[in-house]
FIDREN-539430 format. One record per residue (C-alpha): residue number from 1; residue in one letter; x, y, z. Coordinates in Angstrom, 2 decimals, decimal comma. Example, Ala and Ser with C-alpha at 12.3 -4.5 7.8 and 13.67 -1.06 7.14 Angstrom:
BEGIN
<node k="1" r="a" east="12,30" north="-4,50" up="7,80"/>
<node k="2" r="s" east="13,67" north="-1,06" up="7,14"/>
END
This chain:
BEGIN
<node k="1" r="m" east="16,83" north="14,89" up="6,90"/>
<node k="2" r="s" east="18,69" north="11,80" up="8,03"/>
<node k="3" r="p" east="22,43" north="11,69" up="7,37"/>
<node k="4" r="h" east="21,66" north="8,55" up="5,34"/>
<node k="5" r="t" east="19,11" north="10,27" up="3,06"/>
<node k="6" r="p" east="20,66" north="11,94" up="-0,01"/>
<node k="7" r="a" east="19,27" north="15,48" up="-0,45"/>
<node k="8" r="d" east="18,55" north="14,96" up="-4,16"/>
<node k="9" r="s" east="16,41" north="11,94" up="-3,32"/>
<node k="10" r="l" east="13,88" north="14,22" up="-1,59"/>
<node k="11" r="a" east="12,72" north="15,98" up="-4,76"/>
<node k="12" r="p" east="8,90" north="15,84" up="-5,08"/>
<node k="13" r="r" east="7,63" north="12,95" up="-7,20"/>
<node k="14" r="p" east="4,28" north="12,31" up="-8,87"/>
<node k="15" r="g" east="2,22" north="9,42" up="-7,53"/>
<node k="16" r="s" east="2,13" north="7,95" up="-11,02"/>
<node k="17" r="a" east="5,90" north="7,34" up="-10,86"/>
<node k="18" r="s" east="5,27" north="4,79" up="-8,10"/>
<node k="19" r="r" east="2,50" north="2,94" up="-9,95"/>
<node k="20" r="v" east="3,14" north="-0,80" up="-10,11"/>
<node k="21" r="s" east="1,16" north="-3,91" up="-11,00"/>
<node k="22" r="l" east="1,57" north="-7,54" up="-10,02"/>
<node k="23" r="s" east="-0,20" north="-10,51" up="-11,52"/>
<node k="24" r="t" east="-0,47" north="-14,13" up="-10,39"/>
<node k="25" r="l" east="-2,46" north="-17,27" up="-10,98"/>
<node k="26" r="v" east="-4,58" north="-18,60" up="-8,09"/>
<node k="27" r="t" east="-3,60" north="-22,18" up="-7,27"/>
<node k="28" r="p" east="-5,46" north="-24,79" up="-5,18"/>
<node k="29" r="d" east="-3,01" north="-24,47" up="-2,25"/>
<node k="30" r="q" east="-4,08" north="-20,80" up="-1,86"/>
<node k="31" r="t" east="-7,78" north="-21,55" up="-1,57"/>
<node k="32" r="n" east="-10,26" north="-22,81" up="1,00"/>
<node k="33" r="p" east="-12,31" north="-26,03" up="0,58"/>
<node k="34" r="y" east="-14,82" north="-24,08" up="-1,54"/>
<node k="35" r="g" east="-12,20" north="-23,14" up="-4,15"/>
<node k="36" r="t" east="-11,98" north="-19,45" up="-3,28"/>
<node k="37" r="l" east="-8,80" north="-17,57" up="-2,47"/>
<node k="38" r="h" east="-8,05" north="-17,10" up="1,24"/>
<node k="39" r="g" east="-8,38" north="-13,45" up="2,27"/>
<node k="40" r="g" east="-4,99" north="-13,58" up="3,97"/>
<node k="41" r="v" east="-3,32" north="-14,57" up="0,70"/>
<node k="42" r="l" east="-4,97" north="-11,61" up="-1,02"/>
<node k="43" r="l" east="-3,81" north="-9,28" up="1,77"/>
<node k="44" r="r" east="-0,23" north="-10,59" up="1,48"/>
<node k="45" r="l" east="-0,27" north="-9,91" up="-2,26"/>
<node k="46" r="a" east="-1,74" north="-6,44" up="-1,65"/>
<node k="47" r="d" east="0,99" north="-5,71" up="0,90"/>
<node k="48" r="e" east="3,70" north="-6,80" up="-1,54"/>
<node k="49" r="c" east="2,29" north="-4,65" up="-4,34"/>
<node k="50" r="g" east="1,90" north="-1,60" up="-2,08"/>
<node k="51" r="a" east="5,42" north="-2,10" up="-0,72"/>
<node k="52" r="i" east="6,89" north="-2,05" up="-4,22"/>
<node k="53" r="a" east="5,03" north="1,21" up="-4,94"/>
<node k="54" r="a" east="6,46" north="2,68" up="-1,71"/>
<node k="55" r="i" east="9,99" north="1,56" up="-2,60"/>
<node k="56" r="r" east="9,61" north="3,15" up="-6,04"/>
<node k="57" r="h" east="8,50" north="6,40" up="-4,43"/>
<node k="58" r="v" east="11,45" north="6,47" up="-2,03"/>
<node k="59" r="g" east="13,88" north="5,35" up="-4,72"/>
<node k="60" r="h" east="16,34" north="3,73" up="-2,31"/>
<node k="61" r="g" east="16,62" north="1,99" up="1,04"/>
<node k="62" r="q" east="14,12" north="-0,20" up="2,79"/>
<node k="63" r="i" east="10,50" north="0,11" up="3,89"/>
<node k="64" r="t" east="8,32" north="-1,60" up="6,45"/>
<node k="65" r="t" east="4,56" north="-1,99" up="6,60"/>
<node k="66" r="a" east="3,01" north="0,21" up="9,29"/>
<node k="67" r="a" east="-0,68" north="-0,49" up="8,61"/>
<node k="68" r="i" east="-3,12" north="-2,20" up="6,29"/>
<node k="69" r="d" east="-6,02" north="0,23" up="6,38"/>
<node k="70" r="s" east="-9,62" north="0,07" up="5,21"/>
<node k="71" r="f" east="-9,19" north="-2,97" up="3,00"/>
<node k="72" r="t" east="-12,47" north="-4,17" up="1,53"/>
<node k="73" r="f" east="-13,07" north="-7,54" up="-0,09"/>
<node k="74" r="i" east="-15,62" north="-6,95" up="-2,85"/>
<node k="75" r="g" east="-15,99" north="-10,42" up="-4,30"/>
<node k="76" r="p" east="-14,49" north="-13,91" up="-4,39"/>
<node k="77" r="v" east="-11,46" north="-15,02" up="-6,39"/>
<node k="78" r="f" east="-11,60" north="-18,59" up="-7,67"/>
<node k="79" r="v" east="-8,92" north="-21,20" up="-8,19"/>
<node k="80" r="g" east="-7,48" north="-20,95" up="-11,70"/>
<node k="81" r="e" east="-8,17" north="-17,22" up="-12,08"/>
<node k="82" r="r" east="-5,60" north="-14,53" up="-12,73"/>
<node k="83" r="v" east="-5,36" north="-11,86" up="-10,06"/>
<node k="84" r="e" east="-3,94" north="-8,44" up="-10,90"/>
<node k="85" r="l" east="-3,01" north="-5,91" up="-8,25"/>
<node k="86" r="v" east="-2,23" north="-2,25" up="-8,95"/>
<node k="87" r="a" east="-0,77" north="0,11" up="-6,34"/>
<node k="88" r="e" east="0,23" north="3,77" up="-6,30"/>
<node k="89" r="v" east="1,47" north="6,09" up="-3,57"/>
<node k="90" r="t" east="-1,32" north="8,54" up="-2,67"/>
<node k="91" r="y" east="0,22" north="10,28" up="0,35"/>
<node k="92" r="a" east="3,71" north="11,08" up="1,55"/>
<node k="93" r="g" east="4,33" north="12,35" up="5,06"/>
<node k="94" r="r" east="7,68" north="12,92" up="6,73"/>
<node k="95" r="t" east="8,74" north="9,25" up="6,90"/>
<node k="96" r="s" east="5,59" north="7,40" up="5,86"/>
<node k="97" r="m" east="3,66" north="6,81" up="2,65"/>
<node k="98" r="e" east="0,15" north="5,62" up="1,90"/>
<node k="99" r="a" east="-0,46" north="3,39" up="-1,12"/>
<node k="100" r="f" east="-3,84" north="2,80" up="-2,72"/>
<node k="101" r="i" east="-4,22" north="-0,81" up="-3,84"/>
<node k="102" r="e" east="-6,85" north="-2,12" up="-6,25"/>
<node k="103" r="i" east="-7,31" north="-5,79" up="-7,11"/>
<node k="104" r="h" east="-9,05" north="-7,39" up="-10,08"/>
<node k="105" r="a" east="-9,59" north="-11,06" up="-10,96"/>
<node k="106" r="e" east="-10,49" north="-12,66" up="-14,24"/>
<node k="107" r="p" east="-10,88" north="-16,13" up="-15,72"/>
<node k="108" r="l" east="-7,96" north="-17,20" up="-17,90"/>
<node k="109" r="h" east="-10,07" north="-17,94" up="-20,97"/>
<node k="110" r="k" east="-11,56" north="-14,44" up="-21,33"/>
<node k="111" r="a" east="-10,52" north="-10,88" up="-20,56"/>
<node k="112" r="e" east="-13,36" north="-9,94" up="-18,22"/>
<node k="113" r="p" east="-11,74" north="-8,46" up="-15,12"/>
<node k="114" r="r" east="-13,88" north="-7,69" up="-12,08"/>
<node k="115" r="k" east="-12,88" north="-5,66" up="-9,06"/>
<node k="116" r="v" east="-12,45" north="-7,95" up="-6,03"/>
<node k="117" r="g" east="-10,64" north="-5,77" up="-3,50"/>
<node k="118" r="v" east="-9,57" north="-2,26" up="-2,68"/>
<node k="119" r="g" east="-7,75" north="-0,61" up="0,20"/>
<node k="120" r="y" east="-4,82" north="1,33" up="1,55"/>
<node k="121" r="a" east="-1,56" north="0,40" up="3,22"/>
<node k="122" r="v" east="0,96" north="2,59" up="5,02"/>
<node k="123" r="y" east="4,71" north="2,10" up="4,78"/>
<node k="124" r="v" east="7,62" north="3,71" up="6,61"/>
<node k="125" r="a" east="10,98" north="4,31" up="4,92"/>
<node k="126" r="l" east="13,97" north="2,96" up="6,84"/>
<node k="127" r="c" east="17,68" north="3,67" up="6,77"/>
<node k="128" r="e" east="19,50" north="0,58" up="5,54"/>
<node k="129" r="l" east="22,24" north="1,02" up="8,15"/>
<node k="130" r="d" east="20,28" north="1,40" up="11,39"/>
<node k="131" r="r" east="16,68" north="0,66" up="10,28"/>
<node k="132" r="k" east="15,46" north="3,98" up="11,73"/>
<node k="133" r="p" east="12,81" north="5,99" up="9,87"/>
<node k="134" r="v" east="14,10" north="8,38" up="7,20"/>
<node k="135" r="r" east="12,45" north="11,18" up="5,25"/>
<node k="136" r="v" east="10,56" north="10,41" up="2,07"/>
<node k="137" r="p" east="10,12" north="12,62" up="-0,99"/>
<node k="138" r="p" east="6,96" north="14,75" up="-1,00"/>
<node k="139" r="l" east="4,18" north="13,78" up="-3,37"/>
<node k="140" r="l" east="3,89" north="16,17" up="-6,29"/>
<node k="141" r="c" east="0,49" north="17,87" up="-6,67"/>
<node k="142" r="e" east="0,12" north="19,16" up="-10,22"/>
<node k="143" r="t" east="-3,61" north="19,00" up="-10,90"/>
<node k="144" r="e" east="-6,87" north="19,64" up="-9,09"/>
<node k="145" r="s" east="-7,33" north="15,87" up="-8,93"/>
<node k="146" r="d" east="-3,90" north="15,57" up="-7,25"/>
<node k="147" r="r" east="-4,87" north="18,23" up="-4,69"/>
<node k="148" r="r" east="-8,14" north="16,44" up="-3,93"/>
<node k="149" r="r" east="-6,26" north="13,13" up="-3,57"/>
<node k="150" r="d" east="-3,81" north="14,80" up="-1,19"/>
<node k="151" r="e" east="-6,58" north="16,37" up="0,92"/>
<node k="152" r="e" east="-8,44" north="13,04" up="1,22"/>
<node k="153" r="a" east="-5,21" north="11,20" up="2,07"/>
<node k="154" r="r" east="-4,35" north="13,71" up="4,81"/>
<node k="155" r="a" east="-7,81" north="13,16" up="6,32"/>
<node k="156" r="r" east="-7,26" north="9,37" up="6,29"/>
<node k="157" r="q" east="-3,82" north="9,85" up="7,87"/>
<node k="158" r="a" east="-5,29" north="12,00" up="10,66"/>
<node k="159" r="i" east="-7,81" north="9,24" up="11,44"/>
<node k="160" r="r" east="-5,04" north="6,61" up="11,44"/>
<node k="161" r="l" east="-2,91" north="8,69" up="13,81"/>
<node k="162" r="a" east="-5,86" north="9,14" up="16,18"/>
<node k="163" r="r" east="-6,55" north="5,37" up="16,14"/>
<node k="164" r="r" east="-2,87" north="4,68" up="16,81"/>
<node k="165" r="a" east="-2,81" north="7,07" up="19,78"/>
<node k="166" r="e" east="-5,94" north="5,41" up="21,16"/>
<node k="167" r="a" east="-4,43" north="1,93" up="20,75"/>
<node k="168" r="l" east="-1,20" north="3,00" up="22,47"/>
<node k="169" r="a" east="-3,15" north="4,54" up="25,35"/>
<node k="170" r="h" east="-5,18" north="1,34" up="25,72"/>
<node k="171" r="r" east="-1,98" north="-0,71" up="25,71"/>
<node k="172" r="e" east="-0,59" north="1,43" up="28,55"/>
<node k="173" r="e" east="-3,79" north="0,86" up="30,56"/>
<node k="174" r="l" east="-3,25" north="-2,90" up="30,30"/>
<node k="175" r="h" east="0,25" north="-2,74" up="31,76"/>
END
């Protein structure tokens, strides 16, 4: 535990406590010449939503994005539509957290949401004083569904760590 991490802030928390949603209207300045939302804008919104979920899980301090992982664009989002993003922490390691992010879009004149994106992002908790990584609360596993979620998240994290090690080794080869 970091000297800047209060012991009581490390009590296990359910993923549902971190659940957050954001909603916005797609405007013409966010779209390409064909009237569809730029993918980068959608990723920025996804990152913001996931970051808020991570901050809620930690309950204090700062976080930084470590990875946007396995994000899939399912369908287009058109100018004038409402976009809703929902994120929830699905994994908590020592200093990092994974958030699952799901995105829906719908026309303003009718409540017919359709899934347009889904993915994961990884965040690292930072000490506000020195911006070094600090411990995060464990994720509470109360049900069989929670245990399955945790097992799947640990498998994704192992793959991410292997990819990171490979990227760092490749970077060293270039220097």
